[in-house]
C-alpha positions as CSV (number, residue, x, y, z in Angstrom):
1,M,-6.5,-0.3,-9.3
2,F,-8.1,-1.7,-12.5
3,K,-5.5,0.0,-14.6
4,L,-2.7,-1.7,-12.7
5,R,-4.0,-5.2,-13.8
6,R,-1.4,-5.4,-16.6
7,F,1.3,-6.2,-13.8
8,L,-0.6,-9.3,-13.0
9,R,-0.3,-11.0,-16.5
10,D,2.7,-13.1,-15.5
11,Y,0.7,-14.3,-12.5
12,K,-2.5,-15.5,-14.1
13,K,-2.1,-19.0,-12.6
14,E,-1.8,-17.6,-8.9
15,C,-4.7,-15.2,-9.4
16,I,-7.0,-18.2,-10.6
17,I,-5.8,-21.0,-8.2
18,G,-5.5,-18.8,-5.2
19,P,-9.1,-17.7,-5.1
20,L,-10.4,-21.1,-6.0
21,C,-8.5,-22.5,-3.0
22,K,-10.1,-19.8,-0.9
23,L,-13.4,-20.8,-2.5
24,L,-13.0,-24.3,-1.5
25,E,-12.2,-23.2,2.1
26,A,-15.5,-21.2,2.2
27,I,-17.5,-24.2,0.9
28,L,-16.0,-26.5,3.6
29,E,-16.8,-23.7,6.2
30,L,-20.3,-23.7,5.2
31,F,-20.8,-27.4,5.9
32,V,-19.6,-27.1,9.5
33,P,-22.9,-25.7,10.9
34,L,-24.9,-28.4,9.1
35,V,-22.6,-31.1,10.8
36,M,-23.0,-29.4,14.1
37,A,-26.8,-29.4,13.8
38,N,-26.7,-33.2,12.8
39,I,-24.6,-33.8,16.0
40,I,-27.2,-32.1,18.3
41,D,-30.4,-33.2,16.6
42,V,-29.1,-36.9,15.9
43,G,-26.1,-37.8,18.0
44,I,-26.9,-36.1,21.2
45,K,-30.7,-36.5,21.0
46,N,-30.5,-40.2,20.2
47,R,-27.4,-40.6,22.7
48,D,-25.5,-42.1,19.8
49,A,-21.8,-41.6,20.9
50,G,-20.6,-43.5,17.7
51,Y,-22.5,-40.9,15.5
52,V,-21.1,-38.0,17.6
53,W,-17.5,-39.3,17.1
54,M,-18.1,-39.8,13.4
55,M,-19.3,-36.3,12.8
56,G,-16.5,-34.9,15.0
57,G,-13.9,-36.7,12.7
58,L,-15.7,-35.2,9.9
59,L,-15.3,-31.7,11.4
60,V,-11.5,-32.3,11.8
61,L,-11.2,-33.4,8.3
62,L,-13.1,-30.4,7.2
63,A,-10.7,-28.3,9.3
64,L,-7.6,-29.9,7.8
65,L,-8.7,-29.4,4.3
66,G,-9.6,-25.8,5.0
67,W,-6.3,-25.1,6.6
68,S,-4.5,-26.7,3.5
69,S,-6.6,-24.5,1.1
70,A,-5.7,-21.5,3.1
71,M,-2.0,-22.3,3.0
72,F,-1.9,-22.6,-0.9
73,T,-4.0,-19.4,-1.1
74,Q,-1.5,-17.6,1.1
75,Y,1.4,-18.9,-1.1
76,F,-0.2,-17.8,-4.4
77,A,-1.3,-14.6,-2.9
78,S,2.3,-13.8,-1.7
79,K,3.9,-14.7,-5.0
80,A,1.6,-12.8,-7.1
81,S,1.5,-9.6,-4.8
82,Q,5.3,-9.5,-4.4
83,G,5.9,-10.1,-8.1
84,A,3.5,-7.6,-9.1
85,G,4.9,-5.0,-6.6
86,T,8.4,-5.7,-8.1
87,L,7.1,-5.0,-11.6
88,I,5.3,-1.8,-10.5
89,R,8.4,-0.5,-8.9
90,R,10.6,-1.4,-11.9
91,A,8.1,0.2,-14.3
92,L,7.8,3.3,-12.2
93,Y,11.6,3.7,-12.1
94,E,12.1,3.0,-15.7
95,H,9.2,5.6,-16.7
96,I,10.6,8.1,-14.3
97,N,13.9,8.0,-16.2
98,T,12.1,8.7,-19.4
99,L,10.7,12.0,-18.1
100,S,12.3,15.3,-18.8
101,H,13.4,17.8,-16.2
102,A,10.1,19.6,-16.6
103,E,8.1,16.6,-15.4
104,L,10.5,15.8,-12.7
105,D,10.3,19.4,-11.4
106,R,6.4,19.3,-11.5
107,L,6.1,16.0,-9.8
108,G,8.9,16.5,-7.2
109,T,11.4,14.1,-5.9
110,P,9.9,13.4,-2.4
111,S,6.5,12.6,-4.2
112,L,8.1,10.3,-6.5
113,I,10.0,8.4,-3.7
114,T,6.8,8.1,-1.8
115,R,5.1,6.7,-4.9
116,I,7.7,4.1,-5.5
117,T,7.9,2.9,-1.9
118,N,4.7,3.6,0.2
119,D,2.1,3.8,-2.5
120,T,3.5,0.6,-4.2
121,N,3.6,-1.2,-0.9
122,Q,-0.1,-0.4,-0.3
123,V,-1.2,-1.7,-3.7
124,Q,0.9,-4.8,-3.1
125,Q,-0.8,-5.4,0.1
126,S,-4.3,-4.9,-1.6
127,I,-3.5,-7.5,-4.3
128,A,-2.6,-10.2,-1.6
129,M,-5.7,-9.4,0.4
130,M,-7.9,-9.5,-2.8
131,I,-6.7,-12.9,-3.7
132,R,-7.1,-14.1,-0.3
133,L,-10.4,-12.6,0.6
134,L,-12.2,-11.0,-2.4
135,T,-13.9,-14.5,-3.3
136,R,-14.2,-16.0,0.2
137,A,-16.1,-13.2,2.0
138,P,-18.8,-12.7,-0.6
139,F,-19.2,-16.4,-1.1
140,I,-19.5,-17.0,2.7
141,I,-22.3,-14.2,2.9
142,A,-24.2,-15.5,-0.1
143,G,-23.7,-19.2,0.9
144,S,-24.9,-18.6,4.5
145,L,-28.0,-16.6,3.2
146,V,-28.8,-19.7,0.9
147,M,-28.2,-22.2,3.6
148,A,-30.2,-20.2,6.1
149,M,-33.1,-20.2,3.3
150,T,-32.9,-24.1,3.0
151,I,-33.2,-24.4,6.9
152,N,-36.1,-21.8,7.5
153,L,-37.3,-19.5,4.7
154,Q,-39.0,-16.9,7.2
155,L,-36.1,-16.7,9.5
156,S,-33.8,-16.2,6.5
157,L,-35.5,-12.8,6.1
158,I,-33.6,-11.7,9.2
159,F,-30.2,-12.5,7.3
160,F,-31.2,-10.5,4.3
161,G,-32.2,-7.5,6.5
162,A,-28.9,-7.5,8.4
163,A,-26.9,-8.0,5.3
164,L,-28.6,-4.9,3.7
165,L,-27.9,-2.7,6.7
166,I,-24.3,-3.7,7.0
167,A,-23.9,-3.2,3.2
168,L,-25.4,0.3,3.4
169,T,-22.9,1.2,6.2
170,L,-20.1,-0.1,4.1
171,Y,-21.1,2.0,1.2
172,L,-21.4,5.2,3.3
173,V,-18.0,4.8,4.9
174,M,-16.3,3.9,1.7
175,T,-17.6,7.0,-0.2
176,R,-16.5,9.3,2.5
177,S,-13.1,7.7,3.0
178,V,-11.7,7.9,-0.5
179,P,-11.1,11.7,-0.6
180,I,-9.5,11.5,2.9
181,F,-7.1,8.8,2.0
182,S,-6.0,10.8,-1.0
183,A,-5.4,13.9,1.1
184,M,-3.3,11.5,3.5
185,Q,-1.0,10.5,0.8
186,K,-0.2,14.2,-0.2
187,K,0.4,14.9,3.5
188,L,2.9,12.1,3.4
189,D,4.5,13.7,0.4
190,K,5.0,16.9,2.4
191,I,6.6,15.0,5.3
192,G,9.0,13.4,2.7
193,L,9.9,16.7,1.5
194,L,10.5,18.1,4.8
195,S,12.6,15.1,5.8
196,R,14.7,15.3,2.7
197,E,15.3,18.9,3.2
198,N,16.2,18.5,6.8
199,L,18.6,15.5,6.3
200,S,20.4,17.1,3.3
201,G,20.6,20.6,4.9
202,N,21.4,19.3,8.3
203,R,24.6,21.4,8.7
204,V,23.0,24.5,7.5
205,I,20.3,24.1,10.1
206,R,22.8,23.6,12.8
207,A,25.1,26.5,11.6
208,F,21.9,28.9,12.0
209,S,20.6,27.1,15.2
210,K,17.3,26.4,13.5
211,Q,16.6,23.0,15.0
212,K,13.6,24.1,17.0
213,T,12.2,26.1,14.0
214,E,12.6,22.9,11.8
215,C,11.2,20.6,14.4
216,A,8.3,22.8,14.7
217,R,7.7,22.6,10.9
218,M,8.0,18.8,11.1
219,D,5.6,18.7,14.1
220,E,3.1,20.8,12.2
221,A,3.3,18.6,9.1
222,T,3.0,15.3,11.3
223,E,0.2,16.6,13.5
224,D,-1.7,17.6,10.3
225,L,-1.2,14.0,8.9
226,A,-2.2,12.6,12.3
227,K,-5.4,14.6,12.4
228,T,-6.4,13.4,8.9
229,A,-5.5,9.9,9.8
230,I,-7.6,10.1,13.1
231,R,-10.5,11.6,11.1
232,V,-10.5,8.6,8.6
233,S,-9.8,6.2,11.4
234,R,-12.9,7.4,13.3
235,L,-14.9,7.2,10.2
236,S,-13.6,3.5,9.6
237,A,-14.1,2.5,13.2
238,L,-17.8,2.8,12.9
239,L,-17.8,-0.3,10.8
240,S,-17.0,-2.9,13.4
241,P,-19.4,-1.7,16.2
242,V,-22.2,-1.2,13.5
243,T,-21.7,-4.6,12.1
244,Y,-21.5,-6.3,15.4
245,A,-24.5,-4.5,16.6
246,V,-26.6,-5.4,13.6
247,T,-25.4,-9.0,13.7
248,D,-26.1,-9.2,17.4
249,V,-29.6,-7.9,17.0
250,A,-30.2,-10.5,14.2
251,I,-28.9,-13.3,16.4
252,I,-31.3,-12.4,19.1
253,L,-34.3,-12.3,16.6
254,I,-33.2,-15.6,15.4
255,V,-33.0,-17.2,18.9
256,W,-36.4,-15.5,19.8
257,F,-38.4,-16.5,16.8
258,G,-36.5,-19.8,16.4
259,A,-37.4,-20.8,20.1
260,V,-41.1,-20.1,19.1
261,E,-40.7,-22.5,16.2
262,V,-39.1,-25.2,18.3
263,N,-41.8,-24.9,20.8
264,A,-44.4,-25.2,18.0
265,G,-42.5,-28.3,16.6
266,G,-41.6,-26.6,13.3
267,M,-37.8,-26.6,14.0
268,H,-35.1,-28.6,15.7
269,T,-32.8,-27.2,18.2
270,G,-29.8,-28.0,15.9
271,N,-31.4,-25.8,13.3
272,I,-31.2,-22.7,15.6
273,V,-27.5,-23.4,16.4
274,A,-26.8,-23.7,12.6
275,L,-28.6,-20.4,11.8
276,V,-26.7,-18.7,14.6
277,S,-23.5,-20.3,13.2
278,Y,-24.4,-18.8,9.8
279,M,-25.1,-15.5,11.3
280,T,-21.8,-15.5,13.0
281,Q,-20.2,-16.4,9.7
282,I,-21.9,-13.6,8.0
283,L,-20.7,-11.2,10.8
284,L,-17.1,-12.3,10.4
285,A,-17.3,-12.2,6.7
286,M,-18.8,-8.6,6.9
287,V,-15.9,-7.5,9.2
288,V,-13.5,-8.9,6.7
289,V,-15.3,-7.1,3.8
290,A,-15.1,-3.9,5.9
291,N,-11.3,-4.1,6.4
292,L,-10.9,-5.1,2.9
293,I,-12.9,-2.0,1.6
294,I,-10.9,0.2,3.9
295,L,-7.6,-1.3,2.5
296,M,-9.0,-1.1,-1.1
297,T,-10.1,2.6,-0.5
298,R,-6.6,3.5,0.6
299,S,-5.0,1.4,-2.2
300,S,-7.2,3.0,-4.9
301,A,-5.9,6.4,-3.8
302,C,-2.4,5.1,-4.1
303,A,-2.9,3.4,-7.4
304,K,-4.3,6.6,-8.8
305,R,-1.0,8.4,-7.9
306,I,1.0,5.5,-9.5
307,N,-1.1,5.8,-12.6
308,E,-0.5,9.5,-12.6
309,V,3.2,8.9,-12.9
310,L,2.9,6.1,-15.5
311,E,0.5,8.2,-17.6
312,T,2.7,11.3,-17.5
313,K,4.1,11.8,-21.0
314,P,7.6,13.2,-21.3
315,S,7.6,16.7,-23.0
316,V,11.0,15.8,-24.3
317,A,11.1,12.6,-26.3
318,S,13.2,11.0,-28.9
319,H,11.3,10.2,-32.1
320,T,14.0,7.8,-33.5
321,T,16.4,5.3,-32.2
322,E,18.4,5.1,-35.6
323,P,21.5,7.2,-35.7
324,I,21.4,10.3,-38.1
325,T,24.0,11.7,-40.3
326,T,25.6,15.0,-39.3
327,D,27.3,17.8,-41.2
328,V,31.0,17.9,-40.1
329,S,31.4,21.3,-41.9
330,A,28.6,23.0,-39.8
331,P,29.2,24.8,-36.6
332,K,29.2,22.4,-33.6
333,I,26.6,24.4,-31.7
334,E,24.1,26.8,-33.4
335,F,21.4,28.7,-31.6
336,E,18.8,30.3,-33.9
337,N,16.2,32.8,-32.4
338,V,15.8,30.4,-29.3
339,S,13.3,31.3,-26.6
340,F,12.4,29.2,-23.7
341,N,10.1,29.2,-20.6
342,Y,9.6,26.8,-17.9
343,T,5.8,27.0,-17.8
344,A,3.1,27.9,-20.4
345,D,2.0,30.9,-18.5
346,G,5.4,31.9,-17.1
347,D,7.9,34.5,-18.0
348,E,10.4,33.6,-20.6
349,A,13.8,32.4,-19.2
350,L,15.5,33.0,-22.5
351,T,14.5,35.3,-25.2
352,D,15.6,35.3,-29.0
353,I,19.0,33.9,-28.5
354,S,21.2,33.5,-31.6
355,F,24.9,32.4,-31.7
356,S,27.1,30.1,-33.6
357,V,30.1,28.1,-32.1
358,P,32.8,26.6,-34.5
359,R,34.3,23.1,-33.8
360,G,37.0,23.1,-31.3
361,A,36.3,26.5,-29.9
362,T,36.1,27.3,-26.2
363,V,32.9,29.3,-25.3
364,G,32.4,31.2,-22.1
365,I,28.9,32.0,-20.9
366,I,28.8,34.7,-18.2
367,G,26.1,36.8,-16.5
368,G,24.4,37.5,-13.3
369,T,22.7,34.9,-11.0
370,G,19.5,33.7,-12.4
371,C,20.0,35.3,-15.7
372,G,19.5,32.0,-17.8
373,K,23.0,30.6,-18.1
374,S,22.2,27.0,-17.0
375,T,19.0,27.0,-18.8
376,L,20.8,27.8,-22.1
377,V,23.2,25.0,-21.5
378,N,20.5,22.6,-20.7
379,L,19.0,23.1,-24.1
380,I,22.0,21.6,-25.8
381,P,21.6,18.0,-24.5
382,R,17.7,18.5,-24.6
383,F,17.2,18.3,-20.9
384,Y,14.5,20.8,-21.9
385,D,13.3,21.7,-25.4
386,A,13.2,25.4,-26.8
387,T,9.7,26.8,-26.9
388,A,10.8,28.7,-30.0
389,G,13.6,28.8,-32.3
390,C,16.1,25.9,-33.1
391,V,19.1,24.5,-31.3
392,R,21.5,22.6,-33.7
393,V,24.4,20.2,-33.0
394,D,26.7,19.4,-36.0
395,G,24.2,21.1,-38.3
396,R,21.2,18.9,-37.1
397,D,18.3,20.0,-34.9
398,V,18.8,18.3,-31.5
399,R,15.2,17.2,-31.8
400,D,16.1,14.9,-34.7
401,Y,18.8,13.1,-32.8
402,P,18.1,9.9,-30.7
403,F,19.0,10.6,-27.2
404,T,21.9,8.1,-27.1
405,Q,23.7,9.6,-30.1
406,L,23.2,13.1,-28.9
407,R,24.3,12.8,-25.4
408,R,27.0,10.1,-26.2
409,Q,29.2,12.8,-27.8
410,M,28.9,15.0,-24.8
411,G,30.6,15.3,-21.5
412,I,28.4,17.1,-19.0
413,V,29.2,18.5,-15.6
414,P,26.1,19.8,-14.0
415,Q,25.9,22.8,-11.6
416,Q,25.2,20.3,-8.7
417,S,28.4,18.1,-8.4
418,T,26.9,14.6,-8.0
419,L,29.0,11.5,-7.2
420,F,27.5,8.0,-6.5
421,S,28.3,5.6,-3.8
422,G,31.0,3.0,-4.9
423,T,34.6,3.7,-5.8
424,I,36.4,6.5,-7.6
425,R,37.0,4.0,-10.5
426,D,33.2,3.2,-10.7
427,N,32.3,6.9,-10.8
428,L,34.9,7.7,-13.6
429,R,33.6,4.9,-15.9
430,W,30.2,6.1,-16.3
431,R,30.9,7.2,-19.9
432,N,32.8,4.0,-20.7
433,K,32.7,1.0,-18.3
434,N,35.6,-0.5,-20.0
435,A,37.9,2.5,-19.6
436,S,41.6,1.6,-18.8
437,D,43.1,2.9,-15.6
438,E,45.5,5.1,-18.0
439,A,42.6,6.9,-19.5
440,L,41.2,7.5,-16.0
441,I,44.3,8.8,-14.8
442,A,44.8,11.0,-17.8
443,A,41.2,12.5,-17.2
444,L,42.1,13.0,-13.5
445,R,45.4,14.9,-14.4
446,I,43.5,17.2,-16.7
447,A,40.9,17.9,-14.1
448,Q,43.6,18.6,-11.6
449,A,42.3,15.7,-9.3
450,Y,45.1,13.2,-9.6
451,D,47.3,14.8,-6.9
452,F,44.8,14.1,-4.1
453,I,43.6,10.7,-5.5
454,E,47.4,9.6,-5.6
455,K,47.7,10.3,-1.9
456,L,44.7,8.2,-1.0
457,P,45.8,4.8,0.5
458,R,43.8,2.8,-2.1
459,G,44.0,5.3,-5.0
460,L,41.2,4.7,-7.7
461,D,39.6,2.1,-5.3
462,S,38.9,4.5,-2.6
463,R,35.5,4.5,-1.3
464,V,33.0,7.2,-2.4
465,E,30.2,7.8,0.2
466,Q,26.8,8.5,-0.8
467,G,26.7,12.0,-2.7
468,G,30.5,12.1,-2.4
469,K,30.2,13.5,1.2
470,N,33.7,12.3,2.1
471,F,35.1,14.7,-0.4
472,S,35.3,18.5,-0.4
473,G,33.2,20.6,-2.7
474,G,36.3,21.3,-4.9
475,Q,37.3,17.7,-5.0
476,R,33.8,16.6,-6.0
477,Q,33.7,19.2,-8.8
478,R,37.2,18.0,-10.1
479,L,36.1,14.3,-9.9
480,C,32.9,15.2,-11.9
481,I,35.0,17.0,-14.6
482,A,37.3,14.1,-14.8
483,R,34.3,11.8,-15.3
484,A,33.1,13.8,-18.2
485,L,36.4,13.9,-19.9
486,V,36.9,10.1,-19.8
487,D,36.3,8.7,-23.3
488,D,37.2,12.0,-25.0
489,P,33.7,13.7,-25.8
490,S,33.6,15.9,-28.8
491,L,31.6,18.4,-26.7
492,L,32.2,19.3,-23.0
493,L,29.5,21.3,-21.2
494,L,30.7,22.7,-17.8
495,D,27.9,24.2,-15.9
496,D,29.4,26.7,-13.4
497,S,31.9,23.7,-12.5
498,F,34.8,25.9,-11.2
499,S,32.8,27.7,-8.5
500,A,34.4,25.7,-5.7
501,L,38.0,25.9,-7.0
502,D,40.6,28.4,-5.9
503,F,41.9,30.7,-8.5
504,A,45.2,28.8,-8.9
505,T,43.4,25.5,-9.6
506,D,40.9,27.2,-11.8
507,A,43.8,28.5,-14.0
508,A,45.6,25.3,-14.0
509,L,42.4,23.5,-15.0
510,R,41.8,25.9,-17.9
511,R,45.3,25.6,-19.1
512,A,45.1,21.7,-18.9
513,L,41.9,21.7,-20.9
514,R,43.3,24.0,-23.5
515,E,46.4,22.0,-24.0
516,N,44.9,18.4,-23.9
517,T,41.6,18.8,-25.4
518,R,42.4,20.0,-29.0
519,G,39.5,19.5,-31.2
520,M,37.0,19.4,-28.3
521,T,34.3,22.1,-28.0
522,V,34.2,23.4,-24.6
523,V,31.3,25.4,-23.2
524,M,31.9,27.0,-19.7
525,V,29.2,28.5,-17.6
526,T,30.7,30.9,-15.0
527,Q,30.5,34.2,-13.0
528,R,34.2,34.8,-13.0
529,C,35.6,37.1,-15.6
530,S,39.1,35.3,-15.3
531,T,37.6,32.0,-16.2
532,V,36.3,33.2,-19.5
533,R,38.6,36.0,-20.7
534,N,40.7,33.7,-22.8
535,A,37.9,32.0,-24.4
536,D,37.3,32.1,-28.2
537,L,33.9,33.3,-27.8
538,I,32.2,34.9,-24.8
539,L,28.3,35.1,-24.5
540,V,27.0,37.7,-22.1
541,I,23.5,36.8,-20.8
542,N,21.4,39.4,-19.0
543,D,17.9,38.7,-17.9
544,G,17.4,36.0,-20.4
545,A,18.6,37.9,-23.4
546,L,22.0,37.9,-25.2
547,A,23.6,41.2,-24.2
548,G,26.8,40.6,-26.3
549,Q,29.1,38.2,-27.8
550,G,32.6,38.2,-28.9
551,T,36.1,38.0,-27.4
552,H,37.1,39.7,-24.1
553,D,38.6,42.7,-25.9
554,E,35.6,43.2,-28.3
555,L,33.1,43.0,-25.4
556,M,35.1,45.4,-23.2
557,A,34.9,47.8,-26.0
558,G,31.2,47.3,-26.8
559,C,29.3,45.6,-24.1
560,E,28.4,47.6,-21.0
561,V,27.1,44.5,-19.1
562,Y,30.3,42.7,-19.6
563,R,32.4,45.7,-18.5
564,D,30.3,46.1,-15.4
565,I,30.9,42.5,-14.4
566,C,34.6,42.6,-15.1
567,R,34.8,46.0,-13.2
568,S,33.1,44.4,-10.2
569,Q,35.5,41.6,-10.0
570,Q,38.8,43.3,-11.0
571,T,40.4,46.6,-11.1
572,E,40.1,48.9,-14.1
573,K,43.7,48.1,-15.1
574,E,43.3,44.2,-14.8
575,A,40.0,44.2,-16.6
576,A,41.5,46.1,-19.5
577,V,44.6,43.9,-19.9
């Protein structure tokens, strides 16, 4: 929690005035037992009704002042906690967007969602409670002990003994609760993961009639979380009964020994009432402290998870924001002895890849499933950094570029076609928010998407549901290709972006790209021989290594892997043509 204090810098006033108001309320509350003692020992004893009414009015005044202080504290606590929570969420979201794919893969989407929502809410609640109660409860306890000492020093020893026993109970519960709360948050992450999988894969689950199996998985995860929550709740539940038991015993001792003092003439009856009131105040304050510690224990576990994200350094970072000069005579893309692995102790996904792509060329990357095609493409825009070798764009190492300059020249269509809620126009303008409708329509025509867009009642203003679920897989792919083509990028990366297209649309799209994107370098990842056979350069990837490169005819003559792929999809005669 201490590391998150920077998010309260803009709320210093609230963090100071709020506790001071609560402190004033505590001071006023400490005077109440003394006033009650005077009412008993002076007003009632002397049958002085006027004094009783005067002291009663003072109690009402103290109550009103205390209520006003509490309202001010509530306002300042809400303002500071809500503001800090907003800043934490904003910082988390901004930082997550700076992380590379490697960190996002490691942390996991469900866990990140839980940290932005649930964990931040928990920290936000603890900030509000700290401002409201962190000063009041300790002051009430300390103040009650001091006031008890002023009334009777010997009986005040009972207060100290009770406070020490309760403090020991709090310490024991707190030290055992922290690890359990941390485990609870991880189990909550698992539930988030299962929920995300079940909601996104609902159609697959129904298609295979796996509803009962998935319900059983969810039940197992929720029961595991419930058992952990019950375990920590049982531990926390000890606080209130132990606190009440110690306090009740202390009150009995105060009344017992106080009565002896009254009979001996050493104390007044009102003093006993005041001591009991102070003991009750300590009880209530201790209960508040107990609940506050439980909240802080859970919040500290959440804060640790938030700090883990904020302290995660991106493995792929831009070292400059200034544009760099490029060599227009150099190849558009160049790989020099490039190797890559996702983890330090894992197997290499790519091994010693070297090739060069001239400007304006069309490159096809083909190979079996899981051979490293997408990994290779992801190294060009620096979604990952090569672990060995060098990747160059326009003659410069991609690590020398600022991200904006590197990616601004690229149109990227990832393997997973992703559209965002809004309109078709909104989605197409991601590269250029000021793109004209003519430019959007031109991109749609090249992507073979304009025909079905034109038939929609609202055209470019047609609604896109979350994830583009109101469009088919092929339509989503074509819209994503159109989005990448807007604003004429100099480099177009298509990562298996034709997989949902029929052969006729595939051929029409490749023809339109060839005719309308002259000067644009196009890199196509595919598993179809027909898609790459007319490419200027074909790269054949096999188990992370470059098995061959060249034109279709050259590879048919000299690359066994490529021949096998073509023969598996076409007849011998078609493959040879």
